[in-house]
C-alpha positions as CSV (number, residue, x, y, z in Angstrom):
1,M,0.0,0.0,0.0
2,T,3.0,2.3,0.3
3,Q,3.4,2.2,-3.5
4,R,-0.3,3.1,-3.9
5,K,0.1,6.1,-1.6
6,G,3.2,7.2,-3.5
7,I,1.3,7.0,-6.8
8,E,-1.6,9.0,-5.3
9,Q,0.7,11.7,-3.9
10,Q,2.4,12.0,-7.2
11,A,-0.9,12.4,-9.0
12,R,-2.1,15.0,-6.4
13,A,1.1,17.0,-7.0
14,Q,0.6,16.8,-10.8
15,V,-3.1,17.9,-10.4
16,E,-2.0,20.9,-8.3
17,S,0.6,21.8,-11.0
18,V,-2.1,21.7,-13.7
19,C,-4.4,23.8,-11.5
20,H,-1.8,26.5,-11.1
21,D,-0.8,26.5,-14.8
22,S,-2.3,29.8,-16.0
23,S,-1.5,29.0,-19.6
24,L,-4.2,26.3,-19.7
25,S,-8.0,27.0,-20.2
26,E,-10.5,25.3,-17.8
27,P,-11.3,22.6,-20.4
28,Q,-7.6,21.9,-20.9
29,K,-7.1,21.6,-17.1
30,H,-10.1,19.2,-16.9
31,A,-8.7,17.1,-19.7
32,K,-5.2,16.9,-18.2
33,I,-6.5,16.2,-14.7
34,R,-8.7,13.4,-16.1
35,E,-5.6,11.9,-17.8
36,I,-3.6,12.1,-14.6
37,R,-6.3,10.4,-12.6
38,Q,-6.7,7.7,-15.2
39,R,-3.0,7.1,-15.4
40,S,-2.7,6.9,-11.6
41,R,-5.7,4.5,-11.4
42,Q,-4.0,2.2,-14.0
43,Q,-0.7,2.3,-12.0
44,V,-2.5,1.3,-8.8
45,E,-4.4,-1.5,-10.6
46,G,-1.0,-2.7,-11.8
47,I,0.4,-3.2,-8.3
48,I,-2.5,-4.7,-6.5
49,S,-4.2,-8.0,-6.8
50,P,-7.7,-8.5,-8.2
51,Q,-8.9,-9.2,-4.7
52,Q,-7.4,-6.0,-3.4
53,Q,-8.9,-4.1,-6.3
54,E,-12.3,-5.3,-5.4
55,A,-11.7,-4.5,-1.7
56,L,-10.6,-1.0,-2.7
57,K,-13.6,-0.5,-5.0
58,S,-15.9,-1.6,-2.2
59,C,-14.2,0.8,0.3
60,Q,-14.5,3.7,-2.1
61,Q,-18.2,3.0,-2.7
62,E,-18.8,2.9,1.1
63,R,-17.0,6.2,1.6
64,A,-18.9,7.8,-1.2
65,A,-22.2,6.6,0.2
66,A,-21.2,7.9,3.7
67,K,-20.6,11.3,2.2
68,G,-24.1,11.1,0.8
69,G,-23.5,10.9,-2.9
70,G,-22.7,7.5,-4.2
71,V,-19.7,6.9,-6.5
72,H,-18.6,10.1,-8.3
73,V,-18.2,9.3,-12.0
74,G,-17.6,12.7,-13.6
75,G,-18.1,16.5,-13.8
76,G,-21.2,18.6,-13.7
77,H,-21.2,19.3,-10.0
78,G,-20.3,23.0,-9.9
79,A,-16.8,23.3,-8.5
80,G,-14.0,22.3,-10.8
81,P,-11.2,19.9,-10.0
82,C,-8.9,22.7,-9.1
83,D,-11.4,24.0,-6.5
84,E,-11.2,20.6,-4.7
85,V,-7.4,20.7,-4.8
86,A,-7.3,24.1,-3.2
87,G,-9.9,23.3,-0.5
88,P,-9.6,21.3,2.7
89,A,-11.0,18.2,1.0
90,A,-7.6,17.8,-0.9
91,E,-5.9,17.0,2.4
92,H,-7.9,13.9,3.3
93,P,-6.0,10.5,2.9
């Protein structure tokens, strides 16, 4: 799980970098962030077993349900991805 945390921390740093890149438009930022998240998800899937993947997916679904929203699949919820990086929600594990 140490590798997974490293991958997630690296992805978070990359997202922050994209958010602070003033040369990118909002749609470009969204696209780059989507690519970063997809790549990190693939990296995590490459280092954990299928059983661990299922356990992780289940845990994520439970956390999402506890937050009152179900699994988040994609945009359209008002705040952009850079807003969530800048806010306190970005600091949760």
